[in-house]
Every structure is written in C-alpha cells, then in structure tokens.
mmCIF file as Biopython writes it, N, C-alpha, C and O atoms, coordinates in Angstrom:
data_model
#
loop_
_atom_site.group_PDB
_atom_site.id
_atom_site.type_symbol
_atom_site.label_atom_id
_atom_site.label_alt_id
_atom_site.label_comp_id
_atom_site.label_asym_id
_atom_site.label_entity_id
_atom_site.label_seq_id
_atom_site.pdbx_PDB_ins_code
_atom_site.Cartn_x
_atom_site.Cartn_y
_atom_site.Cartn_z
_atom_site.occupancy
_atom_site.B_iso_or_equiv
_atom_site.auth_seq_id
_atom_site.auth_asym_id
_atom_site.pdbx_PDB_model_num
ATOM 1   N N  . MET A ? 1  ? 0.837   -1.184  0.000   1.0 0.0 1  A 1 
ATOM 2   C CA . MET A ? 1  ? 0.000   0.000   0.000   1.0 0.0 1  A 1 
ATOM 3   C C  . MET A ? 1  ? 0.879   1.244   0.000   1.0 0.0 1  A 1 
ATOM 4   O O  . MET A ? 1  ? 1.965   1.263   0.579   1.0 0.0 1  A 1 
ATOM 5   N N  . ASP A ? 2  ? 0.390   2.256   -0.651  1.0 0.0 2  A 1 
ATOM 6   C CA . ASP A ? 2  ? 1.021   3.575   -0.615  1.0 0.0 2  A 1 
ATOM 7   C C  . ASP A ? 2  ? 0.091   4.522   0.115   1.0 0.0 2  A 1 
ATOM 8   O O  . ASP A ? 2  ? -1.129  4.432   -0.021  1.0 0.0 2  A 1 
ATOM 9   N N  . ILE A ? 3  ? 0.664   5.427   0.887   1.0 0.0 3  A 1 
ATOM 10  C CA . ILE A ? 3  ? -0.109  6.452   1.591   1.0 0.0 3  A 1 
ATOM 11  C C  . ILE A ? 3  ? 0.441   7.798   1.188   1.0 0.0 3  A 1 
ATOM 12  O O  . ILE A ? 3  ? 1.622   8.079   1.392   1.0 0.0 3  A 1 
ATOM 13  N N  . SER A ? 4  ? -0.415  8.639   0.611   1.0 0.0 4  A 1 
ATOM 14  C CA . SER A ? 4  ? 0.019   9.972   0.188   1.0 0.0 4  A 1 
ATOM 15  C C  . SER A ? 4  ? 0.098   10.900  1.399   1.0 0.0 4  A 1 
ATOM 16  O O  . SER A ? 4  ? -0.401  10.567  2.474   1.0 0.0 4  A 1 
ATOM 17  N N  . ALA A ? 5  ? 0.717   12.049  1.224   1.0 0.0 5  A 1 
ATOM 18  C CA . ALA A ? 5  ? 0.830   13.038  2.294   1.0 0.0 5  A 1 
ATOM 19  C C  . ALA A ? 5  ? -0.535  13.514  2.764   1.0 0.0 5  A 1 
ATOM 20  O O  . ALA A ? 5  ? -0.674  13.942  3.910   1.0 0.0 5  A 1 
ATOM 21  N N  . SER A ? 6  ? -1.543  13.448  1.906   1.0 0.0 6  A 1 
ATOM 22  C CA . SER A ? 6  ? -2.893  13.873  2.287   1.0 0.0 6  A 1 
ATOM 23  C C  . SER A ? 6  ? -3.719  12.738  2.886   1.0 0.0 6  A 1 
ATOM 24  O O  . SER A ? 6  ? -4.890  12.941  3.204   1.0 0.0 6  A 1 
ATOM 25  N N  . GLY A ? 7  ? -3.133  11.539  3.048   1.0 0.0 7  A 1 
ATOM 26  C CA . GLY A ? 7  ? -3.811  10.425  3.696   1.0 0.0 7  A 1 
ATOM 27  C C  . GLY A ? 7  ? -4.572  9.495   2.781   1.0 0.0 7  A 1 
ATOM 28  O O  . GLY A ? 7  ? -5.360  8.679   3.258   1.0 0.0 7  A 1 
ATOM 29  N N  . VAL A ? 8  ? -4.361  9.593   1.474   1.0 0.0 8  A 1 
ATOM 30  C CA . VAL A ? 8  ? -5.020  8.686   0.541   1.0 0.0 8  A 1 
ATOM 31  C C  . VAL A ? 8  ? -4.237  7.373   0.474   1.0 0.0 8  A 1 
ATOM 32  O O  . VAL A ? 8  ? -3.027  7.364   0.250   1.0 0.0 8  A 1 
ATOM 33  N N  . VAL A ? 9  ? -4.950  6.275   0.670   1.0 0.0 9  A 1 
ATOM 34  C CA . VAL A ? 9  ? -4.356  4.938   0.660   1.0 0.0 9  A 1 
ATOM 35  C C  . VAL A ? 9  ? -4.700  4.261   -0.669  1.0 0.0 9  A 1 
ATOM 36  O O  . VAL A ? 9  ? -5.856  4.268   -1.094  1.0 0.0 9  A 1 
ATOM 37  N N  . SER A ? 10 ? -3.697  3.679   -1.319  1.0 0.0 10 A 1 
ATOM 38  C CA . SER A ? 10 ? -3.939  2.930   -2.551  1.0 0.0 10 A 1 
ATOM 39  C C  . SER A ? 10 ? -2.897  1.831   -2.676  1.0 0.0 10 A 1 
ATOM 40  O O  . SER A ? 10 ? -1.815  1.911   -2.095  1.0 0.0 10 A 1 
ATOM 41  N N  . GLY A ? 11 ? -3.236  0.814   -3.435  1.0 0.0 11 A 1 
ATOM 42  C CA . GLY A ? 11 ? -2.292  -0.273  -3.638  1.0 0.0 11 A 1 
ATOM 43  C C  . GLY A ? 11 ? -2.991  -1.548  -4.006  1.0 0.0 11 A 1 
ATOM 44  O O  . GLY A ? 11 ? -4.080  -1.525  -4.578  1.0 0.0 11 A 1 
ATOM 45  N N  . SER A ? 12 ? -2.371  -2.671  -3.681  1.0 0.0 12 A 1 
ATOM 46  C CA . SER A ? 12 ? -2.957  -3.971  -3.983  1.0 0.0 12 A 1 
ATOM 47  C C  . SER A ? 12 ? -2.503  -4.978  -2.930  1.0 0.0 12 A 1 
ATOM 48  O O  . SER A ? 12 ? -1.503  -4.780  -2.240  1.0 0.0 12 A 1 
ATOM 49  N N  . CYS A ? 13 ? -3.260  -6.054  -2.830  1.0 0.0 13 A 1 
ATOM 50  C CA . CYS A ? 13 ? -2.870  -7.146  -1.942  1.0 0.0 13 A 1 
ATOM 51  C C  . CYS A ? 13 ? -3.260  -8.460  -2.606  1.0 0.0 13 A 1 
ATOM 52  O O  . CYS A ? 13 ? -4.029  -8.478  -3.567  1.0 0.0 13 A 1 
ATOM 53  N N  . PHE A ? 14 ? -2.731  -9.542  -2.093  1.0 0.0 14 A 1 
ATOM 54  C CA . PHE A ? 14 ? -2.950  -10.850 -2.677  1.0 0.0 14 A 1 
ATOM 55  C C  . PHE A ? 14 ? -3.392  -11.816 -1.589  1.0 0.0 14 A 1 
ATOM 56  O O  . PHE A ? 14 ? -2.809  -11.841 -0.506  1.0 0.0 14 A 1 
ATOM 57  N N  . SER A ? 15 ? -4.410  -12.605 -1.867  1.0 0.0 15 A 1 
ATOM 58  C CA . SER A ? 15 ? -4.904  -13.575 -0.894  1.0 0.0 15 A 1 
ATOM 59  C C  . SER A ? 15 ? -4.089  -14.861 -0.975  1.0 0.0 15 A 1 
ATOM 60  O O  . SER A ? 15 ? -3.368  -15.094 -1.944  1.0 0.0 15 A 1 
ATOM 61  N N  . GLY A ? 16 ? -4.213  -15.678 0.042   1.0 0.0 16 A 1 
ATOM 62  C CA . GLY A ? 16 ? -3.545  -16.967 0.059   1.0 0.0 16 A 1 
ATOM 63  C C  . GLY A ? 16 ? -4.066  -17.918 -1.003  1.0 0.0 16 A 1 
ATOM 64  O O  . GLY A ? 16 ? -3.397  -18.891 -1.351  1.0 0.0 16 A 1 
ATOM 65  N N  . GLN A ? 17 ? -5.266  -17.641 -1.523  1.0 0.0 17 A 1 
ATOM 66  C CA . GLN A ? 17 ? -5.844  -18.475 -2.579  1.0 0.0 17 A 1 
ATOM 67  C C  . GLN A ? 17 ? -5.471  -17.966 -3.967  1.0 0.0 17 A 1 
ATOM 68  O O  . GLN A ? 17 ? -5.953  -18.500 -4.966  1.0 0.0 17 A 1 
ATOM 69  N N  . GLY A ? 18 ? -4.619  -16.939 -4.050  1.0 0.0 18 A 1 
ATOM 70  C CA . GLY A ? 18 ? -4.124  -16.463 -5.330  1.0 0.0 18 A 1 
ATOM 71  C C  . GLY A ? 18 ? -4.864  -15.298 -5.932  1.0 0.0 18 A 1 
ATOM 72  O O  . GLY A ? 18 ? -4.515  -14.864 -7.030  1.0 0.0 18 A 1 
ATOM 73  N N  . GLY A ? 19 ? -5.872  -14.769 -5.261  1.0 0.0 19 A 1 
ATOM 74  C CA . GLY A ? 19 ? -6.614  -13.630 -5.797  1.0 0.0 19 A 1 
ATOM 75  C C  . GLY A ? 19 ? -5.907  -12.315 -5.531  1.0 0.0 19 A 1 
ATOM 76  O O  . GLY A ? 19 ? -5.229  -12.157 -4.516  1.0 0.0 19 A 1 
ATOM 77  N N  . ALA A ? 20 ? -6.068  -11.379 -6.443  1.0 0.0 20 A 1 
ATOM 78  C CA . ALA A ? 20 ? -5.491  -10.040 -6.287  1.0 0.0 20 A 1 
ATOM 79  C C  . ALA A ? 20 ? -6.610  -9.039  -6.052  1.0 0.0 20 A 1 
ATOM 80  O O  . ALA A ? 20 ? -7.662  -9.127  -6.685  1.0 0.0 20 A 1 
ATOM 81  N N  . PHE A ? 21 ? -6.397  -8.083  -5.145  1.0 0.0 21 A 1 
ATOM 82  C CA . PHE A ? 21 ? -7.383  -7.078  -4.789  1.0 0.0 21 A 1 
ATOM 83  C C  . PHE A ? 21 ? -6.771  -5.688  -4.892  1.0 0.0 21 A 1 
ATOM 84  O O  . PHE A ? 21 ? -5.612  -5.490  -4.526  1.0 0.0 21 A 1 
ATOM 85  N N  . ALA A ? 22 ? -7.542  -4.727  -5.388  1.0 0.0 22 A 1 
ATOM 86  C CA . ALA A ? 22 ? -7.134  -3.323  -5.335  1.0 0.0 22 A 1 
ATOM 87  C C  . ALA A ? 22 ? -7.513  -2.786  -3.959  1.0 0.0 22 A 1 
ATOM 88  O O  . ALA A ? 22 ? -8.545  -3.166  -3.404  1.0 0.0 22 A 1 
ATOM 89  N N  . VAL A ? 23 ? -6.687  -1.907  -3.410  1.0 0.0 23 A 1 
ATOM 90  C CA . VAL A ? 23 ? -6.918  -1.300  -2.101  1.0 0.0 23 A 1 
ATOM 91  C C  . VAL A ? 23 ? -7.060  0.203   -2.299  1.0 0.0 23 A 1 
ATOM 92  O O  . VAL A ? 23 ? -6.194  0.837   -2.903  1.0 0.0 23 A 1 
ATOM 93  N N  . ASN A ? 24 ? -8.168  0.784   -1.782  1.0 0.0 24 A 1 
ATOM 94  C CA . ASN A ? 24 ? -8.391  2.230   -1.866  1.0 0.0 24 A 1 
ATOM 95  C C  . ASN A ? 24 ? -9.070  2.700   -0.595  1.0 0.0 24 A 1 
ATOM 96  O O  . ASN A ? 24 ? -10.067 2.118   -0.167  1.0 0.0 24 A 1 
ATOM 97  N N  . GLY A ? 25 ? -8.528  3.771   0.022   1.0 0.0 25 A 1 
ATOM 98  C CA . GLY A ? 25 ? -9.126  4.284   1.242   1.0 0.0 25 A 1 
ATOM 99  C C  . GLY A ? 25 ? -8.412  5.504   1.755   1.0 0.0 25 A 1 
ATOM 100 O O  . GLY A ? 25 ? -7.799  6.256   0.997   1.0 0.0 25 A 1 
ATOM 101 N N  . THR A ? 26 ? -8.503  5.695   3.085   1.0 0.0 26 A 1 
ATOM 102 C CA . THR A ? 26 ? -7.910  6.872   3.729   1.0 0.0 26 A 1 
ATOM 103 C C  . THR A ? 26 ? -7.322  6.503   5.084   1.0 0.0 26 A 1 
ATOM 104 O O  . THR A ? 26 ? -7.700  5.502   5.692   1.0 0.0 26 A 1 
ATOM 105 N N  . VAL A ? 27 ? -6.395  7.328   5.542   1.0 0.0 27 A 1 
ATOM 106 C CA . VAL A ? 27 ? -5.871  7.263   6.900   1.0 0.0 27 A 1 
ATOM 107 C C  . VAL A ? 27 ? -5.743  8.703   7.390   1.0 0.0 27 A 1 
ATOM 108 O O  . VAL A ? 27 ? -5.317  9.580   6.638   1.0 0.0 27 A 1 
ATOM 109 N N  . ASP A ? 28 ? -6.116  8.954   8.669   1.0 0.0 28 A 1 
ATOM 110 C CA . ASP A ? 28 ? -6.007  10.314  9.189   1.0 0.0 28 A 1 
ATOM 111 C C  . ASP A ? 28 ? -4.770  10.458  10.074  1.0 0.0 28 A 1 
ATOM 112 O O  . ASP A ? 28 ? -4.014  9.504   10.257  1.0 0.0 28 A 1 
ATOM 113 N N  . ALA A ? 29 ? -4.571  11.641  10.613  1.0 0.0 29 A 1 
ATOM 114 C CA . ALA A ? 29 ? -3.367  11.943  11.402  1.0 0.0 29 A 1 
ATOM 115 C C  . ALA A ? 29 ? -3.274  11.109  12.675  1.0 0.0 29 A 1 
ATOM 116 O O  . ALA A ? 29 ? -2.181  10.941  13.214  1.0 0.0 29 A 1 
ATOM 117 N N  . GLN A ? 30 ? -4.396  10.584  13.167  1.0 0.0 30 A 1 
ATOM 118 C CA . GLN A ? 30 ? -4.388  9.744   14.369  1.0 0.0 30 A 1 
ATOM 119 C C  . GLN A ? 30 ? -4.178  8.278   14.041  1.0 0.0 30 A 1 
ATOM 120 O O  . GLN A ? 30 ? -4.121  7.448   14.948  1.0 0.0 30 A 1 
ATOM 121 N N  . GLY A ? 31 ? -4.061  7.939   12.757  1.0 0.0 31 A 1 
ATOM 122 C CA . GLY A ? 31 ? -3.827  6.568   12.340  1.0 0.0 31 A 1 
ATOM 123 C C  . GLY A ? 31 ? -5.087  5.765   12.083  1.0 0.0 31 A 1 
ATOM 124 O O  . GLY A ? 31 ? -5.010  4.557   11.862  1.0 0.0 31 A 1 
ATOM 125 N N  . ASN A ? 32 ? -6.262  6.419   12.107  1.0 0.0 32 A 1 
ATOM 126 C CA . ASN A ? 32 ? -7.509  5.718   11.793  1.0 0.0 32 A 1 
ATOM 127 C C  . ASN A ? 32 ? -7.514  5.380   10.308  1.0 0.0 32 A 1 
ATOM 128 O O  . ASN A ? 32 ? -7.403  6.262   9.457   1.0 0.0 32 A 1 
ATOM 129 N N  . LEU A ? 33 ? -7.643  4.103   10.015  1.0 0.0 33 A 1 
ATOM 130 C CA . LEU A ? 33 ? -7.493  3.589   8.661   1.0 0.0 33 A 1 
ATOM 131 C C  . LEU A ? 33 ? -8.805  2.957   8.189   1.0 0.0 33 A 1 
ATOM 132 O O  . LEU A ? 33 ? -9.418  2.176   8.916   1.0 0.0 33 A 1 
ATOM 133 N N  . ALA A ? 34 ? -9.227  3.294   6.982   1.0 0.0 34 A 1 
ATOM 134 C CA . ALA A ? 34 ? -10.410 2.681   6.377   1.0 0.0 34 A 1 
ATOM 135 C C  . ALA A ? 34 ? -10.118 2.474   4.903   1.0 0.0 34 A 1 
ATOM 136 O O  . ALA A ? 34 ? -9.690  3.400   4.214   1.0 0.0 34 A 1 
ATOM 137 N N  . PHE A ? 35 ? -10.348 1.259   4.415   1.0 0.0 35 A 1 
ATOM 138 C CA . PHE A ? 35 ? -10.171 1.024   2.987   1.0 0.0 35 A 1 
ATOM 139 C C  . PHE A ? 35 ? -11.096 -0.076  2.504   1.0 0.0 35 A 1 
ATOM 140 O O  . PHE A ? 35 ? -11.610 -0.872  3.290   1.0 0.0 35 A 1 
ATOM 141 N N  . LYS A ? 36 ? -11.296 -0.104  1.198   1.0 0.0 36 A 1 
ATOM 142 C CA . LYS A ? 36 ? -12.079 -1.144  0.537   1.0 0.0 36 A 1 
ATOM 143 C C  . LYS A ? 36 ? -11.157 -1.983  -0.320  1.0 0.0 36 A 1 
ATOM 144 O O  . LYS A ? 36 ? -10.216 -1.475  -0.930  1.0 0.0 36 A 1 
ATOM 145 N N  . LEU A ? 37 ? -11.435 -3.260  -0.359  1.0 0.0 37 A 1 
ATOM 146 C CA . LEU A ? 37 ? -10.765 -4.177  -1.266  1.0 0.0 37 A 1 
ATOM 147 C C  . LEU A ? 37 ? -11.725 -4.423  -2.417  1.0 0.0 37 A 1 
ATOM 148 O O  . LEU A ? 37 ? -12.912 -4.658  -2.190  1.0 0.0 37 A 1 
ATOM 149 N N  . SER A ? 38 ? -11.234 -4.372  -3.647  1.0 0.0 38 A 1 
ATOM 150 C CA . SER A ? 38 ? -12.112 -4.614  -4.788  1.0 0.0 38 A 1 
ATOM 151 C C  . SER A ? 38 ? -11.410 -5.438  -5.850  1.0 0.0 38 A 1 
ATOM 152 O O  . SER A ? 38 ? -10.184 -5.450  -5.959  1.0 0.0 38 A 1 
ATOM 153 N N  . VAL A ? 39 ? -12.229 -6.126  -6.628  1.0 0.0 39 A 1 
ATOM 154 C CA . VAL A ? 39 ? -11.763 -6.915  -7.766  1.0 0.0 39 A 1 
ATOM 155 C C  . VAL A ? 39 ? -12.504 -6.392  -8.985  1.0 0.0 39 A 1 
ATOM 156 O O  . VAL A ? 39 ? -13.735 -6.385  -9.013  1.0 0.0 39 A 1 
ATOM 157 N N  . SER A ? 40 ? -11.762 -5.958  -9.986  1.0 0.0 40 A 1 
ATOM 158 C CA . SER A ? 40 ? -12.352 -5.407  -11.217 1.0 0.0 40 A 1 
ATOM 159 C C  . SER A ? 40 ? -13.359 -4.295  -10.914 1.0 0.0 40 A 1 
ATOM 160 O O  . SER A ? 40 ? -14.394 -4.195  -11.574 1.0 0.0 40 A 1 
ATOM 161 N N  . GLY A ? 41 ? -13.056 -3.465  -9.918  1.0 0.0 41 A 1 
ATOM 162 C CA . GLY A ? 41 ? -13.899 -2.332  -9.576  1.0 0.0 41 A 1 
ATOM 163 C C  . GLY A ? 41 ? -15.086 -2.650  -8.687  1.0 0.0 41 A 1 
ATOM 164 O O  . GLY A ? 41 ? -15.820 -1.738  -8.309  1.0 0.0 41 A 1 
ATOM 165 N N  . VAL A ? 42 ? -15.298 -3.908  -8.343  1.0 0.0 42 A 1 
ATOM 166 C CA . VAL A ? 42 ? -16.416 -4.312  -7.496  1.0 0.0 42 A 1 
ATOM 167 C C  . VAL A ? 42 ? -15.903 -4.552  -6.077  1.0 0.0 42 A 1 
ATOM 168 O O  . VAL A ? 42 ? -15.044 -5.406  -5.857  1.0 0.0 42 A 1 
ATOM 169 N N  . ALA A ? 43 ? -16.442 -3.785  -5.106  1.0 0.0 43 A 1 
ATOM 170 C CA . ALA A ? 43 ? -16.010 -3.914  -3.714  1.0 0.0 43 A 1 
ATOM 171 C C  . ALA A ? 43 ? -16.311 -5.315  -3.205  1.0 0.0 43 A 1 
ATOM 172 O O  . ALA A ? 43 ? -17.412 -5.829  -3.405  1.0 0.0 43 A 1 
ATOM 173 N N  . SER A ? 44 ? -15.335 -5.936  -2.546  1.0 0.0 44 A 1 
ATOM 174 C CA . SER A ? 44 ? -15.526 -7.275  -2.006  1.0 0.0 44 A 1 
ATOM 175 C C  . SER A ? 44 ? -15.395 -7.317  -0.485  1.0 0.0 44 A 1 
ATOM 176 O O  . SER A ? 44 ? -15.886 -8.251  0.149   1.0 0.0 44 A 1 
ATOM 177 N N  . ALA A ? 45 ? -14.738 -6.314  0.110   1.0 0.0 45 A 1 
ATOM 178 C CA . ALA A ? 45 ? -14.584 -6.275  1.560   1.0 0.0 45 A 1 
ATOM 179 C C  . ALA A ? 45 ? -14.189 -4.868  1.996   1.0 0.0 45 A 1 
ATOM 180 O O  . ALA A ? 45 ? -13.650 -4.085  1.214   1.0 0.0 45 A 1 
ATOM 181 N N  . THR A ? 46 ? -14.470 -4.567  3.263   1.0 0.0 46 A 1 
ATOM 182 C CA . THR A ? 46 ? -14.041 -3.300  3.856   1.0 0.0 46 A 1 
ATOM 183 C C  . THR A ? 46 ? -13.172 -3.593  5.069   1.0 0.0 46 A 1 
ATOM 184 O O  . THR A ? 46 ? -13.322 -4.631  5.712   1.0 0.0 46 A 1 
ATOM 185 N N  . PHE A ? 47 ? -12.271 -2.682  5.376   1.0 0.0 47 A 1 
ATOM 186 C CA . PHE A ? 47 ? -11.402 -2.782  6.544   1.0 0.0 47 A 1 
ATOM 187 C C  . PHE A ? 47 ? -11.477 -1.471  7.298   1.0 0.0 47 A 1 
ATOM 188 O O  . PHE A ? 47 ? -11.400 -0.403  6.691   1.0 0.0 47 A 1 
ATOM 189 N N  . ASN A ? 48 ? -11.629 -1.534  8.625   1.0 0.0 48 A 1 
ATOM 190 C CA . ASN A ? 48 ? -11.588 -0.353  9.489   1.0 0.0 48 A 1 
ATOM 191 C C  . ASN A ? 48 ? -10.712 -0.680  10.677  1.0 0.0 48 A 1 
ATOM 192 O O  . ASN A ? 48 ? -10.889 -1.714  11.321  1.0 0.0 48 A 1 
ATOM 193 N N  . GLY A ? 49 ? -9.761  0.203   10.971  1.0 0.0 49 A 1 
ATOM 194 C CA . GLY A ? 49 ? -8.877  -0.051  12.095  1.0 0.0 49 A 1 
ATOM 195 C C  . GLY A ? 49 ? -7.879  1.065   12.274  1.0 0.0 49 A 1 
ATOM 196 O O  . GLY A ? 49 ? -8.161  2.224   11.967  1.0 0.0 49 A 1 
ATOM 197 N N  . ASN A ? 50 ? -6.700  0.710   12.776  1.0 0.0 50 A 1 
ATOM 198 C CA . ASN A ? 50 ? -5.636  1.669   13.054  1.0 0.0 50 A 1 
ATOM 199 C C  . ASN A ? 50 ? -4.351  1.252   12.376  1.0 0.0 50 A 1 
ATOM 200 O O  . ASN A ? 50 ? -4.021  0.069   12.307  1.0 0.0 50 A 1 
ATOM 201 N N  . LEU A ? 51 ? -3.633  2.239   11.877  1.0 0.0 51 A 1 
ATOM 202 C CA . LEU A ? 51 ? -2.292  2.032   11.349  1.0 0.0 51 A 1 
ATOM 203 C C  . LEU A ? 51 ? -1.352  2.283   12.521  1.0 0.0 51 A 1 
ATOM 204 O O  . LEU A ? 51 ? -1.125  3.431   12.901  1.0 0.0 51 A 1 
ATOM 205 N N  . ASP A ? 52 ? -0.804  1.212   13.097  1.0 0.0 52 A 1 
ATOM 206 C CA . ASP A ? 52 ? 0.010   1.313   14.303  1.0 0.0 52 A 1 
ATOM 207 C C  . ASP A ? 52 ? 1.442   1.743   14.015  1.0 0.0 52 A 1 
ATOM 208 O O  . ASP A ? 52 ? 2.072   2.403   14.842  1.0 0.0 52 A 1 
ATOM 209 N N  . SER A ? 53 ? 1.956   1.376   12.852  1.0 0.0 53 A 1 
ATOM 210 C CA . SER A ? 53 ? 3.300   1.743   12.423  1.0 0.0 53 A 1 
ATOM 211 C C  . SER A ? 53 ? 3.343   1.531   10.912  1.0 0.0 53 A 1 
ATOM 212 O O  . SER A ? 53 ? 2.377   1.022   10.343  1.0 0.0 53 A 1 
ATOM 213 N N  . PRO A ? 54 ? 4.425   1.903   10.255  1.0 0.0 54 A 1 
ATOM 214 C CA . PRO A ? 54 ? 4.489   1.662   8.807   1.0 0.0 54 A 1 
ATOM 215 C C  . PRO A ? 54 ? 4.378   0.181   8.421   1.0 0.0 54 A 1 
ATOM 216 O O  . PRO A ? 54 ? 4.101   -0.136  7.264   1.0 0.0 54 A 1 
ATOM 217 N N  . LEU A ? 55 ? 4.591   -0.718  9.373   1.0 0.0 55 A 1 
ATOM 218 C CA . LEU A ? 55 ? 4.557   -2.146  9.073   1.0 0.0 55 A 1 
ATOM 219 C C  . LEU A ? 55 ? 3.472   -2.915  9.816   1.0 0.0 55 A 1 
ATOM 220 O O  . LEU A ? 55 ? 3.409   -4.140  9.709   1.0 0.0 55 A 1 
ATOM 221 N N  . ALA A ? 56 ? 2.611   -2.220  10.571  1.0 0.0 56 A 1 
ATOM 222 C CA . ALA A ? 56 ? 1.598   -2.930  11.357  1.0 0.0 56 A 1 
ATOM 223 C C  . ALA A ? 56 ? 0.283   -2.170  11.391  1.0 0.0 56 A 1 
ATOM 224 O O  . ALA A ? 56 ? 0.248   -0.955  11.587  1.0 0.0 56 A 1 
ATOM 225 N N  . MET A ? 57 ? -0.809  -2.927  11.192  1.0 0.0 57 A 1 
ATOM 226 C CA . MET A ? 57 ? -2.138  -2.353  11.331  1.0 0.0 57 A 1 
ATOM 227 C C  . MET A ? 57 ? -3.028  -3.406  11.969  1.0 0.0 57 A 1 
ATOM 228 O O  . MET A ? 57 ? -2.752  -4.603  11.891  1.0 0.0 57 A 1 
ATOM 229 N N  . GLY A ? 58 ? -4.090  -2.949  12.595  1.0 0.0 58 A 1 
ATOM 230 C CA . GLY A ? 58 ? -5.033  -3.862  13.210  1.0 0.0 58 A 1 
ATOM 231 C C  . GLY A ? 58 ? -6.430  -3.311  13.061  1.0 0.0 58 A 1 
ATOM 232 O O  . GLY A ? 58 ? -6.617  -2.098  12.966  1.0 0.0 58 A 1 
ATOM 233 N N  . GLY A ? 59 ? -7.416  -4.194  13.039  1.0 0.0 59 A 1 
ATOM 234 C CA . GLY A ? 59 ? -8.789  -3.752  12.917  1.0 0.0 59 A 1 
ATOM 235 C C  . GLY A ? 59 ? -9.684  -4.886  12.517  1.0 0.0 59 A 1 
ATOM 236 O O  . GLY A ? 59 ? -9.366  -6.054  12.742  1.0 0.0 59 A 1 
ATOM 237 N N  . THR A ? 60 ? -10.822 -4.543  11.915  1.0 0.0 60 A 1 
ATOM 238 C CA . THR A ? 60 ? -11.805 -5.523  11.511  1.0 0.0 60 A 1 
ATOM 239 C C  . THR A ? 60 ? -12.092 -5.421  10.021  1.0 0.0 60 A 1 
ATOM 240 O O  . THR A ? 60 ? -11.937 -4.356  9.423   1.0 0.0 60 A 1 
ATOM 241 N N  . TRP A ? 61 ? -12.508 -6.522  9.427   1.0 0.0 61 A 1 
ATOM 242 C CA . TRP A ? 61 ? -12.889 -6.555  8.032   1.0 0.0 61 A 1 
ATOM 243 C C  . TRP A ? 61 ? -14.253 -7.206  7.910   1.0 0.0 61 A 1 
ATOM 244 O O  . TRP A ? 61 ? -14.660 -7.982  8.775   1.0 0.0 61 A 1 
ATOM 245 N N  . ALA A ? 62 ? -14.953 -6.890  6.842   1.0 0.0 62 A 1 
ATOM 246 C CA . ALA A ? 62 ? -16.263 -7.491  6.587   1.0 0.0 62 A 1 
ATOM 247 C C  . ALA A ? 62 ? -16.497 -7.540  5.082   1.0 0.0 62 A 1 
ATOM 248 O O  . ALA A ? 62 ? -16.032 -6.681  4.333   1.0 0.0 62 A 1 
ATOM 249 N N  . THR A ? 63 ? -17.228 -8.567  4.660   1.0 0.0 63 A 1 
ATOM 250 C CA . THR A ? 63 ? -17.616 -8.681  3.253   1.0 0.0 63 A 1 
ATOM 251 C C  . THR A ? 63 ? -19.107 -8.404  3.122   1.0 0.0 63 A 1 
ATOM 252 O O  . THR A ? 63 ? -19.841 -8.438  4.110   1.0 0.0 63 A 1 
ATOM 253 N N  . GLY A ? 64 ? -19.547 -8.132  1.916   1.0 0.0 64 A 1 
ATOM 254 C CA . GLY A ? 64 ? -20.971 -7.964  1.680   1.0 0.0 64 A 1 
ATOM 255 C C  . GLY A ? 64 ? -21.755 -9.248  1.875   1.0 0.0 64 A 1 
ATOM 256 O O  . GLY A ? 64 ? -22.977 -9.217  2.017   1.0 0.0 64 A 1 
ATOM 257 N N  . GLY A ? 65 ? -21.061 -10.372 1.883   1.0 0.0 65 A 1 
ATOM 258 C CA . GLY A ? 65 ? -21.689 -11.673 2.061   1.0 0.0 65 A 1 
ATOM 259 C C  . GLY A ? 65 ? -21.838 -12.108 3.505   1.0 0.0 65 A 1 
ATOM 260 O O  . GLY A ? 65 ? -22.242 -13.241 3.766   1.0 0.0 65 A 1 
ATOM 261 N N  . GLY A ? 66 ? -21.522 -11.232 4.452   1.0 0.0 66 A 1 
ATOM 262 C CA . GLY A ? 66 ? -21.703 -11.545 5.855   1.0 0.0 66 A 1 
ATOM 263 C C  . GLY A ? 66 ? -20.500 -12.138 6.564   1.0 0.0 66 A 1 
ATOM 264 O O  . GLY A ? 66 ? -20.593 -12.464 7.748   1.0 0.0 66 A 1 
ATOM 265 N N  . LEU A ? 67 ? -19.375 -12.287 5.884   1.0 0.0 67 A 1 
ATOM 266 C CA . LEU A ? 67 ? -18.159 -12.770 6.535   1.0 0.0 67 A 1 
ATOM 267 C C  . LEU A ? 67 ? -17.441 -11.604 7.189   1.0 0.0 67 A 1 
ATOM 268 O O  . LEU A ? 67 ? -17.487 -10.485 6.677   1.0 0.0 67 A 1 
ATOM 269 N N  . SER A ? 68 ? -16.775 -11.848 8.320   1.0 0.0 68 A 1 
ATOM 270 C CA . SER A ? 68 ? -16.026 -10.777 9.003   1.0 0.0 68 A 1 
ATOM 271 C C  . SER A ? 68 ? -14.953 -11.380 9.877   1.0 0.0 68 A 1 
ATOM 272 O O  . SER A ? 68 ? -14.934 -12.587 10.117  1.0 0.0 68 A 1 
ATOM 273 N N  . GLY A ? 69 ? -14.063 -10.534 10.349  1.0 0.0 69 A 1 
ATOM 274 C CA . GLY A ? 69 ? -12.997 -11.005 11.210  1.0 0.0 69 A 1 
ATOM 275 C C  . GLY A ? 69 ? -12.160 -9.857  11.714  1.0 0.0 69 A 1 
ATOM 276 O O  . GLY A ? 69 ? -12.450 -8.691  11.446  1.0 0.0 69 A 1 
ATOM 277 N N  . ALA A ? 70 ? -11.115 -10.198 12.450  1.0 0.0 70 A 1 
ATOM 278 C CA . ALA A ? 70 ? -10.217 -9.193  13.026  1.0 0.0 70 A 1 
ATOM 279 C C  . ALA A ? 70 ? -8.800  -9.477  12.599  1.0 0.0 70 A 1 
ATOM 280 O O  . ALA A ? 70 ? -7.884  -8.747  12.976  1.0 0.0 70 A 1 
#
C-alpha cells in the first residue's frame, strides 16, 4: 500500500488463494485507517482499524456476504 501526504491509501494485496485485490481508502493523522478491497472495480470487503506503524495495522474486516474477522 502507498499512503500519500494527504492520507489517501492505494495499492494492492494478494490472498492466500491467489486472488489479487485493489486497495483504496484513507488514513487520518491519528492513524484511523479505512479502505475497501475490490476486484475489477467491485467492492468485495471493507477494513476499518488503526495504522500502528508503517509495518503494522489492526482492525476488523467485513464482506458484503456476511463474513467478518479481526
């Protein structure tokens, strides 16, 4: 993920099953992080949490299909 000086989050991630997701969201000065994962422009999951350091974040995720986790 890349984070711009204005707090815009963008990038990509890969699942253990081989799928690739686009990441788009925001982070504020307090480290509150929110982003959506999408495939071909269709949102598949959301994440809300905190960016604890440049290498660590924690929070919760949920899909439109009712799956969620921490």
